[in-house]
TITORVO-566383 format. One record per residue (C-alpha): x, y, z; residue in three letters. Coordinates in steps of 0.05 Angstrom, whole numbers, plus 5000, padded with zeros to 4 digits. Example, Ala and Ser with C-alpha at 12.3 -4.5 7.8 and 13.67 -1.06 7.14 Angstrom:
2
@c1->5246; c2->4910; c3->5156; type->ALA
@c1->5273; c2->4979; c3->5143; type->SER
//
This chain:
120
@c1->4246; c2->2858; c3->6263; type->UNK
@c1->4315; c2->2888; c3->6265; type->UNK
@c1->4374; c2->2841; c3->6262; type->UNK
@c1->4405; c2->2860; c3->6329; type->UNK
@c1->4343; c2->2850; c3->6373; type->UNK
@c1->4329; c2->2785; c3->6335; type->UNK
@c1->4400; c2->2761; c3->6350; type->UNK
@c1->4391; c2->2783; c3->6422; type->UNK
@c1->4326; c2->2743; c3->6426; type->UNK
@c1->4361; c2->2681; c3->6400; type->UNK
@c1->4420; c2->2690; c3->6447; type->UNK
@c1->4372; c2->2703; c3->6505; type->UNK
@c1->4336; c2->2637; c3->6491; type->UNK
@c1->4402; c2->2600; c3->6487; type->UNK
@c1->4431; c2->2632; c3->6550; type->UNK
@c1->4369; c2->2620; c3->6592; type->UNK
@c1->4370; c2->2548; c3->6568; type->UNK
@c1->4443; c2->2541; c3->6588; type->UNK
@c1->4427; c2->2572; c3->6656; type->UNK
@c1->4371; c2->2521; c3->6667; type->UNK
@c1->4417; c2->2464; c3->6646; type->UNK
@c1->4471; c2->2488; c3->6694; type->UNK
@c1->4421; c2->2496; c3->6751; type->UNK
@c1->4387; c2->2429; c3->6741; type->UNK
@c1->4442; c2->2383; c3->6714; type->UNK
@c1->4510; c2->2405; c3->6740; type->UNK
@c1->4526; c2->2389; c3->6813; type->UNK
@c1->4575; c2->2435; c3->6849; type->UNK
@c1->4589; c2->2378; c3->6897; type->UNK
@c1->4616; c2->2330; c3->6845; type->UNK
@c1->4649; c2->2380; c3->6797; type->UNK
@c1->4659; c2->2447; c3->6832; type->UNK
@c1->4714; c2->2470; c3->6783; type->UNK
@c1->4665; c2->2467; c3->6725; type->UNK
@c1->4599; c2->2483; c3->6760; type->UNK
@c1->4615; c2->2549; c3->6792; type->UNK
@c1->4645; c2->2584; c3->6731; type->UNK
@c1->4590; c2->2556; c3->6687; type->UNK
@c1->4538; c2->2584; c3->6735; type->UNK
@c1->4570; c2->2653; c3->6734; type->UNK
@c1->4578; c2->2655; c3->6659; type->UNK
@c1->4508; c2->2630; c3->6644; type->UNK
@c1->4477; c2->2677; c3->6696; type->UNK
@c1->4515; c2->2736; c3->6667; type->UNK
@c1->4495; c2->2720; c3->6596; type->UNK
@c1->4422; c2->2708; c3->6615; type->UNK
@c1->4415; c2->2772; c3->6655; type->UNK
@c1->4450; c2->2813; c3->6602; type->UNK
@c1->4410; c2->2788; c3->6542; type->UNK
@c1->4343; c2->2787; c3->6576; type->UNK
@c1->4356; c2->2855; c3->6609; type->UNK
@c1->4377; c2->2885; c3->6542; type->UNK
@c1->4314; c2->2859; c3->6507; type->UNK
@c1->4269; c2->2885; c3->6563; type->UNK
@c1->4304; c2->2952; c3->6562; type->UNK
@c1->4299; c2->2959; c3->6487; type->UNK
@c1->4225; c2->2940; c3->6490; type->UNK
@c1->4211; c2->2991; c3->6545; type->UNK
@c1->4248; c2->3047; c3->6508; type->UNK
@c1->4210; c2->3032; c3->6444; type->UNK
@c1->4143; c2->3028; c3->6481; type->UNK
@c1->4151; c2->3094; c3->6519; type->UNK
@c1->4171; c2->3146; c3->6466; type->UNK
@c1->4195; c2->3201; c3->6514; type->UNK
@c1->4253; c2->3221; c3->6469; type->UNK
@c1->4261; c2->3225; c3->6394; type->UNK
@c1->4317; c2->3174; c3->6390; type->UNK
@c1->4328; c2->3129; c3->6331; type->UNK
@c1->4331; c2->3053; c3->6336; type->UNK
@c1->4407; c2->3052; c3->6338; type->UNK
@c1->4410; c2->3096; c3->6399; type->UNK
@c1->4354; c2->3058; c3->6434; type->UNK
@c1->4391; c2->2993; c3->6420; type->UNK
@c1->4457; c2->3020; c3->6446; type->UNK
@c1->4423; c2->3045; c3->6510; type->UNK
@c1->4388; c2->2978; c3->6519; type->UNK
@c1->4453; c2->2940; c3->6510; type->UNK
@c1->4488; c2->2984; c3->6561; type->UNK
@c1->4431; c2->2975; c3->6611; type->UNK
@c1->4430; c2->2900; c3->6599; type->UNK
@c1->4506; c2->2896; c3->6610; type->UNK
@c1->4501; c2->2934; c3->6675; type->UNK
@c1->4444; c2->2890; c3->6698; type->UNK
@c1->4486; c2->2828; c3->6681; type->UNK
@c1->4546; c2->2855; c3->6720; type->UNK
@c1->4503; c2->2872; c3->6780; type->UNK
@c1->4472; c2->2803; c3->6779; type->UNK
@c1->4540; c2->2769; c3->6774; type->UNK
@c1->4568; c2->2810; c3->6832; type->UNK
@c1->4507; c2->2794; c3->6874; type->UNK
@c1->4514; c2->2720; c3->6857; type->UNK
@c1->4588; c2->2723; c3->6876; type->UNK
@c1->4570; c2->2753; c3->6943; type->UNK
@c1->4519; c2->2698; c3->6952; type->UNK
@c1->4569; c2->2643; c3->6937; type->UNK
@c1->4619; c2->2675; c3->6985; type->UNK
@c1->4564; c2->2679; c3->7038; type->UNK
@c1->4571; c2->2754; c3->7045; type->UNK
@c1->4503; c2->2774; c3->7018; type->UNK
@c1->4449; c2->2809; c3->7059; type->UNK
@c1->4387; c2->2841; c3->7031; type->UNK
@c1->4415; c2->2911; c3->7041; type->UNK
@c1->4481; c2->2892; c3->7006; type->UNK
@c1->4441; c2->2869; c3->6946; type->UNK
@c1->4403; c2->2935; c3->6945; type->UNK
@c1->4470; c2->2973; c3->6950; type->UNK
@c1->4500; c2->2932; c3->6892; type->UNK
@c1->4441; c2->2945; c3->6846; type->UNK
@c1->4439; c2->3017; c3->6870; type->UNK
@c1->4511; c2->3029; c3->6850; type->UNK
@c1->4498; c2->3002; c3->6781; type->UNK
@c1->4435; c2->3043; c3->6775; type->UNK
@c1->4475; c2->3105; c3->6794; type->UNK
@c1->4527; c2->3087; c3->6741; type->UNK
@c1->4471; c2->3084; c3->6690; type->UNK
@c1->4441; c2->3149; c3->6713; type->UNK
@c1->4509; c2->3184; c3->6707; type->UNK
@c1->4518; c2->3163; c3->6635; type->UNK
@c1->4493; c2->3211; c3->6582; type->UNK
@c1->4436; c2->3189; c3->6539; type->UNK
//
């Protein structure tokens, strides 16, 4: 296994663990100054690392292009980062009580269009 996907797998396990700890152990009612930023950071890291790993796996599984592993990894990291940003923005709208189902679709649609506009 390559070193970068292995490091991503370790960071994905740690970030998902931290997200679960924040969700189950930290109360926003008793410590809102620590709970809300911890939730955003752990959700961003979890969505980014898991999204990057899934994207790298899909691009390696479906050999449509003749890209090398470095290019596939770069594309997977970019797609994971965009997924993490979209998830964080959606979570921010949810905390601010501005989120509807169509707003969530629009947020993810904007980030999907940003990904489609980038050159592979």
